[in-house]
C-alpha positions as MATLAB code, in Angstrom:
seq = 'MINLEKKLATHPEMNTVDKNAMIVVTGAAGFIGSCMVGYLNEHGYENLILVDEFDWEEKELNLVHKKFTARIEREFFFEWAEKENLPIKFIFHLGARTDTTEFDYSIHQKLNVEYTQQMWKYCTEKNIPLVYASSAATYGNGELGYDDNHEVIDKLQPLNPYGVSKNEVDKWILQQKTQPPFWAGLKFFNVYGPNEYHKGRMASVIFHSFNQIQNTGKVKLFKSHKPEYKDGEQLRDFVYVKDVVKVCYWLMQHHVPPGIYNLGTGKARTFKDLVTATFGGLDMDANIEYIDTPVDIRDKYQYFTEANMSKLKSVGYIDEFYSLEKGVDDYVRNYLKAKKYC';
ca = [
     105.602  109.323   83.401;
     106.810  107.143   86.261;
     109.109  108.953   88.659;
     111.533  107.313   91.058;
     110.450  108.026   94.600;
     112.478  110.851   96.075;
     112.782  109.227   99.469;
     115.110  106.275   99.045;
     115.386  103.488  101.567;
     118.642  103.248  103.487;
     117.671   99.857  104.871;
     114.984   98.423  102.585;
     112.349   96.172  104.072;
     112.715   92.487  103.271;
     110.284   91.110  100.708;
     110.812   87.386  101.226;
     109.750   85.268   98.250;
     108.824   81.769   99.386;
     111.226   78.984   98.319;
     108.339   77.198   96.622;
     107.334   80.267   94.635;
     107.152   79.923   90.873;
     109.739   82.160   89.201;
     110.239   82.761   85.478;
     113.681   83.357   83.967;
     113.864   84.349   80.302;
     117.089   83.890   78.388;
     117.529   80.987   80.783;
     119.889   78.989   78.570;
     122.063   82.002   77.846;
     124.981   83.552   79.681;
     123.445   85.684   82.422;
     120.133   83.806   82.472;
     121.708   80.417   83.182;
     123.855   81.944   85.938;
     120.633   83.398   87.389;
     119.054   79.936   87.361;
     122.102   78.501   89.124;
     122.071   81.264   91.745;
     118.372   80.698   92.448;
     119.029   76.971   92.810;
     121.818   77.707   95.299;
     119.301   79.644   97.393;
     116.720   76.881   97.364;
     114.526   77.954   94.431;
     113.731   75.062   92.099;
     110.160   75.835   90.957;
     111.521   77.708   87.957;
     110.060   78.219   84.506;
     112.871   78.558   81.976;
     112.102   80.536   78.820;
     114.437   80.632   75.818;
     115.066   79.171   72.377;
     116.291   75.700   73.267;
     117.618   74.639   69.878;
     121.285   75.506   70.423;
     123.231   72.463   71.571;
     126.120   74.379   73.145;
     123.732   76.449   75.271;
     122.270   73.219   76.629;
     125.491   72.731   78.602;
     124.630   75.879   80.589;
     121.656   74.039   82.086;
     123.288   70.749   83.039;
     122.497   69.936   86.702;
     120.160   72.943   86.992;
     116.830   72.277   88.726;
     113.588   73.640   87.279;
     109.930   72.826   86.677;
     109.508   73.471   82.946;
     111.204   74.770   79.824;
     109.099   76.864   77.463;
     110.081   78.118   74.022;
     110.223   81.911   74.000;
     107.635   82.405   71.259;
     105.054   80.254   73.071;
     105.508   81.573   76.608;
     102.616   84.030   76.815;
     100.152   81.652   75.182;
     101.293   78.865   77.497;
     101.203   81.050   80.613;
      97.649   82.231   79.860;
      96.444   78.702   79.257;
      98.051   77.252   82.390;
      97.182   80.266   84.581;
     100.082   79.475   86.890;
     100.811   81.330   90.157;
     103.973   83.098   88.962;
     105.476   85.225   91.732;
     108.420   86.895   89.987;
     109.904   87.277   86.499;
     113.530   87.898   85.564;
     113.420   88.966   81.926;
     117.049   88.510   80.871;
     116.544   87.219   77.332;
     117.378   89.476   74.371;
     119.135   89.672   71.050;
     122.450   91.011   72.340;
     124.526   91.089   69.154;
     125.820   94.654   68.839;
     126.983   93.873   65.283;
     123.455   92.998   64.126;
     122.349   96.072   62.177;
     118.929   94.807   61.070;
     116.854   96.799   63.542;
     113.696   94.803   62.818;
     115.257   91.855   64.663;
     115.950   93.986   67.733;
     112.512   95.556   67.464;
     110.816   92.160   67.605;
     112.996   90.341   70.145;
     114.013   93.215   72.420;
     111.389   95.934   72.192;
     108.098   94.212   71.419;
     108.776   91.139   73.536;
     109.709   93.248   76.567;
     106.634   95.416   76.094;
     104.519   92.265   76.018;
     106.259   91.040   79.180;
     105.553   94.381   80.910;
     101.878   94.215   79.975;
     101.637   90.606   81.155;
     103.251   91.423   84.515;
     101.009   94.456   84.930;
      97.858   92.474   84.191;
      98.856   89.530   86.410;
     100.364   91.663   89.199;
     103.809   90.031   88.910;
     107.038   91.837   89.937;
     109.527   92.219   87.087;
     113.264   92.731   86.734;
     114.396   93.219   83.145;
     117.742   93.667   81.444;
     118.563   97.041   79.943;
     122.121   97.900   78.887;
     124.906  100.434   79.223;
     124.876  100.455   75.405;
     122.021  102.950   75.810;
     124.567  105.590   76.871;
     126.184  105.751   73.430;
     129.493  107.604   73.470;
     128.857  108.872   76.992;
     128.422  112.538   76.092;
     125.613  112.780   78.642;
     127.477  110.780   81.256;
     126.580  107.444   82.823;
     123.980  108.475   85.383;
     120.845  106.336   85.652;
     118.692  109.447   85.855;
     115.227  108.991   84.357;
     115.269  112.540   83.015;
     118.273  111.796   80.770;
     116.990  108.592   79.150;
     114.952  110.348   76.478;
     118.035  112.305   75.371;
     120.456  109.379   74.993;
     121.915  108.515   71.582;
     123.016  104.834   71.450;
     125.642  103.909   68.857;
     124.104  100.696   67.485;
     120.683   99.114   66.892;
     121.010   96.921   69.991;
     121.542   99.972   72.212;
     118.704  101.786   70.472;
     116.319   98.896   71.148;
     117.208   98.808   74.836;
     116.763  102.549   75.173;
     113.424  102.435   73.357;
     112.198   99.948   75.962;
     113.379  102.175   78.826;
     111.692  105.225   77.291;
     108.450  103.339   76.699;
     108.347  101.954   80.231;
     108.821  105.379   81.771;
     105.752  106.569   79.861;
     103.448  103.824   81.158;
     100.730  104.846   83.579;
     100.055  101.261   84.686;
     102.853   99.058   85.953;
     103.664   95.806   87.744;
     103.644   95.832   91.578;
     107.430   96.220   91.400;
     109.818   96.636   88.495;
     113.454   97.409   87.890;
     115.384   97.859   84.659;
     119.086   97.100   85.023;
     121.624   98.752   82.765;
     124.248   96.016   82.584;
     127.739   97.287   81.857;
     130.474   94.941   80.544;
     129.472   91.615   82.069;
     131.933   88.705   82.036;
     132.045   85.270   83.590;
     131.211   81.586   83.159;
     128.581   80.206   80.765;
     129.510   82.451   77.837;
     131.172   79.663   75.843;
     128.425   79.800   73.190;
     128.554   83.557   72.572;
     131.220   83.545   69.861;
     132.260   87.044   68.805;
     130.052   88.583   71.515;
     131.810   86.804   74.402;
     133.863   88.908   76.810;
     137.408   90.085   76.125;
     138.545   87.776   78.930;
     137.096   84.737   77.153;
     138.783   85.695   73.870;
     142.025   86.583   75.633;
     142.128   83.212   77.370;
     141.744   81.415   74.039;
     144.354   83.595   72.351;
     146.812   82.880   75.153;
     146.160   79.144   74.884;
     146.693   79.239   71.113;
     149.450   81.837   70.654;
     150.803   82.850   74.057;
     149.791   86.460   73.489;
     146.704   88.699   73.288;
     145.803   91.216   70.588;
     144.133   94.436   71.733;
     142.889   97.370   69.695;
     145.148  100.387   69.400;
     143.820  103.720   70.532;
     142.768  106.072   67.754;
     142.325  108.978   70.130;
     145.413  110.884   71.315;
     144.099  111.224   74.882;
     144.179  107.435   75.339;
     147.276  105.259   75.108;
     147.044  101.851   73.432;
     145.228   99.395   75.696;
     144.147  102.127   78.085;
     140.614  102.448   76.784;
     138.400  102.177   79.857;
     135.304  100.094   80.577;
     133.312   99.147   83.655;
     133.774   95.362   83.786;
     131.353   93.581   86.142;
     131.459   89.901   87.132;
     128.302   87.943   86.368;
     128.233   86.639   89.958;
     127.635   90.224   91.112;
     124.991   90.770   88.432;
     122.834   87.821   89.498;
     123.380   88.698   93.150;
     121.897   92.160   92.570;
     118.975   90.670   90.614;
     118.264   88.312   93.497;
     118.555   91.140   96.043;
     115.956   93.148   94.146;
     113.575   90.206   94.371;
     114.065   90.050   98.132;
     113.777   93.731   99.058;
     111.234   96.519   98.786;
     112.955   99.348   96.904;
     111.583  102.127   94.692;
     110.899  100.939   91.136;
     113.104  102.394   88.443;
     116.036  102.002   86.088;
     119.338  101.270   87.789;
     122.941  101.024   86.617;
     124.652   97.715   87.238;
     128.419   97.917   86.983;
     131.173   98.163   89.580;
     131.381  101.950   89.448;
     135.091  101.692   88.666;
     136.372  101.890   85.076;
     139.460   99.817   84.294;
     141.656   99.505   81.214;
     141.688   96.650   78.735;
     145.385   96.331   79.533;
     144.468   95.709   83.201;
     141.889   93.158   82.113;
     144.278   91.187   79.926;
     147.064   91.378   82.504;
     144.685   89.842   85.050;
     143.810   87.096   82.552;
     147.483   86.235   82.153;
     147.749   86.331   85.955;
     145.006   83.712   86.264;
     147.225   81.486   84.121;
     150.336   82.373   86.156;
     151.925   84.006   83.117;
     153.444   87.402   82.385;
     151.423   89.619   80.081;
     152.273   89.542   76.358;
     150.128   92.050   74.455;
     150.169   93.047   70.783;
     148.237   96.123   69.636;
     146.349   96.118   66.332;
     144.260   98.713   64.498;
     140.585   98.918   65.428;
     138.545   97.740   62.404;
     137.351  100.691   60.344;
     133.735   99.472   60.331;
     133.425   99.834   64.113;
     135.972  102.576   64.768;
     133.442  105.427   64.878;
     131.181  103.431   67.217;
     133.897  102.301   69.608;
     133.482  103.392   73.235;
     136.646  104.639   74.930;
     135.166  105.072   78.391;
     132.249  103.672   80.370;
     131.744  103.836   84.121;
     128.513  103.210   85.982;
     127.370  105.770   88.512;
     126.247  103.326   91.204;
     124.938  105.863   93.703;
     121.256  105.100   93.020;
     121.516  101.375   93.772;
     123.573  102.120   96.886;
     121.077  104.747   98.011;
     118.257  102.183   98.076;
     120.234   99.910  100.368;
     122.562   97.694   98.327;
     125.776   97.649  100.346;
     127.617   94.480   99.247;
     131.051   94.902   97.709;
     131.566   93.977   94.076;
     134.354   91.718   92.873;
     137.460   93.694   91.981;
     138.652   93.202   88.403;
     141.610   91.138   89.579;
     139.574   88.856   91.852;
     136.748   88.395   89.367;
     139.002   87.587   86.431;
     141.155   85.277   88.538;
     138.091   83.343   89.712;
     136.751   83.090   86.177;
     140.026   81.930   84.636;
     141.143   79.525   87.375;
     137.822   77.978   88.326;
     135.920   77.955   85.024;
     137.866   78.624   81.828;
     140.805   76.337   82.588;
     138.513   73.327   83.061;
     135.648   74.628   80.885;
     133.341   74.422   83.884;
     129.918   76.003   84.162;
     128.298   78.203   86.778;
];
């Protein structure tokens, strides 16, 4: 089993990746992946290999004006990469089936578990550093807390097949005796931000709230079905996608101990706060209606999530995260109002 090094770097050594380096981004046409491509472009990286399923017209808009070298269909990537034998210097594996309402586990097994295992093996064989997307969905109902401790991962009980698939990957990776020269698994908490227009039901509450406000002038939130929580005061760790890609980029640029890291803000906020901030971005007073949580998801509904961010901070990440108010305001004013892309 791989253990995180006990001695963590307060000021990690820079690991500068040349601007001409070839970098792979999977899920590149999706929400977080396309924002990652844009962030790399902003920092001068254009020799990018984009991997995804490129047959969804609305996702194509996420890549307008992005600069890259090639686009490769997900199912052909490994065959193509072996044939071309390209000098890939880093891989951001952000692609996955993220639908938490998809209960056919075989889909998650193929797209999330087996594909990530294949990516790990490829990076190990080719000596390529890897950052991959895990998820806070692995924590289930939070009975064991939200600490990114390797010793806890095997005990976690996710609430849906998506969370199970992500945790199976984490467990498998921690059992591997051979590994890439560097790797990090990032447990994304509730990510929101531009380029999620295509996500439908799985888009963030902010995205849905914005559309509800535009259509009806109000937002519907789920009632609480637990006496210890008031309606709208269910708590989640909402993290802006601009912070997510910034951390991914930082991990590419610094020598830190390999391991699985939480990626949230470390500060849980209520859905009421979130929706109020969305109204604020539209210069409107909040108008919220509370409705019953659907019975089919009621027993799987999380009432509290909050990332323990001490591990990432302990290895040297010191930048402040967007506050909920600032992140939502930026998203609403600068992207949703004009349907702009990151």
